[in-house]
N, C-alpha and C positions, 0 to 999 in steps of 0.2 A: 505773619504779623497782623494784628488788628489795627486798621487805620483810624486815627483820631479825626473824626469829622470836624471838630472845632478847629483843629490846626489846618485841616484842608480848606475850610472856609477862610481862614486867615491868609493862607497862601494864595488862594484864588483872588482875594481882594488886592494883595500886593501885585500879583501878576496882571490884574486888570488895570490898575492905576500906574504901575511901574514906579511907585513912590511910596515909601513907608509912611510918611506923614499923612498923605491923603487917604491911604488905606486905613490908618489908625483912626482918622476922623470918621470914616464911613462905618467902622466897626465899633465906635464909641469906646475905644480903649487907648491907653497911653502908648506912645510910640516905642519906648524901651520894652514894654511888655510884649508888644507885637514882634519886635526884633528877637527877643529871647524865644518866643514860641516858634518862630520860623527856623531859628538855629536848632532848636530841639527837634523839629520836624525833619530837618535835613539829617540829623544824627540818627533818628529812628529809621529813616529810609536808606541811610548809608550812601547818600549821593548829594552832590551840590545841585540846588535848584535855581539859585540866583547868583548873578555876578554883581557885586555891589561896588559902586564908586562913590565919590563925594557928592555927585549930582544926580546920577542915574541908577536905575535898577534894571538889569537885563536878565532874560531867562536863559538858562543853559539848555542844551538839547533835552535833558531829562525834565527840566522845568517846563519847557514847551509841551512835552508829551503829557506831563501831569496836569497842566492847565487845561489841555484839551479833554483829558479824561474827567477832570474835576467838574467841568460844566455839566456833563451828563450825570455824574454821580450825585452831585448836590441837587440837581433838578429832580432826579428820581426820588431822592429822600424827601424833598419838599412835597412831591406829588403823593408819596405814600402817607405822609402826615396829613395831608389834605383829605385823602380817602378815609383815613381813620376818623377825622373830625366829621366828615360827611356821614359816615356810618353812625356815629354817635348822635347826630342831629336828625337822622332819617332823611338826608338829602340825596336825591338822585341827580347825578351829574354826567354830562356827555362832553368829552374833550376832543377837539379836532386839531390835528397837526396839519400845517400847510407849508408848502415850499414857497420861497420868495417869488412874488409876482403873481401867484395864484390866489384868487379870491373865492372864498366859500361862504361869504356873508349871506348871500341870497338864500342858499340852502338852509343855513342856520335860522334865518328869519322864518322861513316856511315851516321848518320843524318846530320852532318855538310857538307858532300860532296853534299848532295841533297839540303840543305838549307843554303848556305854560308851567306845569309843575316841575319840569326838568330844567335844571340849571345847565346852561351851555357855556363852554369856554374854548379858547383857542391857544395853541402854542406854536411858535415858529419852528420849522424844521431846518437844521443847518444844511447848507447846500452840499457839503462833503459827506454828510451822514444822515440823509433825510429820514430813514426808517427808524432811527434811534428812539424817538418818542414813543413809537409803537412797541418797542422791545423793552424799554425800561419802565413802562407803565404810566408815562406822563399823558398819553393820549390813547383813545380806543380806535380812532379812525384817522387816516391820513389822506390828504389831497396832495399828491406828490407827482413829481416829474421823473420819469425814467431817465437813466438807470439807477437802481438801488437794489439792495439785497432783498430778494423776494421770498427767500426760504421761510417757510412757516406762515406766510401771508397769503390771503386771498385778494386778488386785484380785479378791478373793474375798469377797463379803459373808457375814458370819457371824451378825449380830444387830443389835439396835436398843437404843439407850440413851436412855430418856426424859429430858427436861429438867425440872429443878425450879427453883423460885425460892428462892434463898438469902438470908436476912435475919437481922438481930439477933433474939435470942429475945424482946426487949421490943417488937418492932415490932407495930403493931395487926393486921397480916395474919397474924402468927404463930399467932393463936388459931384460924385457919381450917384445916380438914382438907385442902382442896384449893382451887386458884385457877384463874382463866382469864386469858388475856392482857389482857382488858379491865380486870381488877382491878389491873393493873400500869401502866395508862396514865398515871396521875399520879405515878408513882414515879420517882425518879432511878435510872437503871440504869448499872451500871459495865461493861456489856458492850462489847467492842471493836466498832467503832473509836472509840466515844465516849471511852473511857479505857483504853488498853492498859497492863496491868501486867507487870512483869518476871517475875513468878512467881505461882503459885496461892496461895502463902502470903501474898504481898503483897495479892492480891485479897481473900482472906478476912479479912485484918486490916483492910482498908479497910471492908469490909462491917460487921464487928463494931464498928468505930469510928463507924458512922453515916453513912458517905459515900455510901451507896446500896445498892441491891439488885442481884442478878445472876442471870441464867438460866444454869445450869450443868448438864452431864450428871449424872444421878443417881449414876453410879458415882464421879464426882469428889467430889460432896458426901459420899458415904458414906466415901470414903477420907480425908477431912479433917474428921472429926467433932471438934467442940469445943463446950463447954457454953454458950457465949454466942451460938451460931448455930443456926438451924433451917432446914430446907428443906421446901418444900411442893410437891406435884405441881401442874403447870399442865396442865390436861386438854386444852387445844387447842394447846399448843406442839408443833411438829414434833419427833419423836425424831431423834437422831443415829444414823446407820448406822455400825456397826462392821465392819471388814473386815481381811483379811490382804492385804499388799501386797508385791510383789517386783519387781525390775527385769525388764522384758519380755525382755531378752536373757540372763537367767540361767536355765539349763536343767540345772543340776547335779542329779544323782540324789538327793543328800542333801536339797537344798532341796525337791524335789518330795515326798519322803517326809515331811519336816517339815510341809509345807503340808497333806498328806493327814491327818496326825495332828492338827494344830492345827484344821483345819476341822471334823473330827468331834468333837473335844473341846470346842471353843468353842461350836459350835452346840448341843451337848447341855446 
């Protein structure tokens, strides 16, 4: 079947807001129209996507899967339209995907001073699928944290990111200056695949609420500082390797130059 992108956008808005009224406002359409479109979409897919009550809207298992898929699909479509417009305007653009907590701004600034005629942009890489922007065309280069699917990609290691234990500030282990993995043996951990969260904000909110602890890269913990959480070094936890990634079949001169600049900048 051919998927209707308009209905997919409608569904994604409802899934994001979990509310038909707020989604309709965002989409600038009437709520009854939105409801009819979602029902028609479910009929086309032959599965229920939403569980509706008088006050809430929840996603079914199929709805959660489609919402996850939709974010990549819609982003890829938007990126394709942008590339078409860039081609029409004669614009050259370089887009860099980055994992949470990793900063590529210094490399972009250095590249921009050498190539002011090239427009640069960034796109966040979802922590559970970091290589997706490279595969769906949203980005040409990624500054990512291993592990990820490296098939068809060329990678350049640039550093290491130690993992830390993130916990509520009131947790007994919070008084320790550093920990070992053995110290965490009896703790409830929120790390995937035990409980995968939709966002880092959700993960940190669960930790602060007392649902468990999590091992996270130190750069992520530093990027999401909040007064009710602390993070402590775990001396024997393996570090995450950071690297630059680009499609193996991309050999554009600008890409090579950006890789050279970013490699030198990020390693230093």
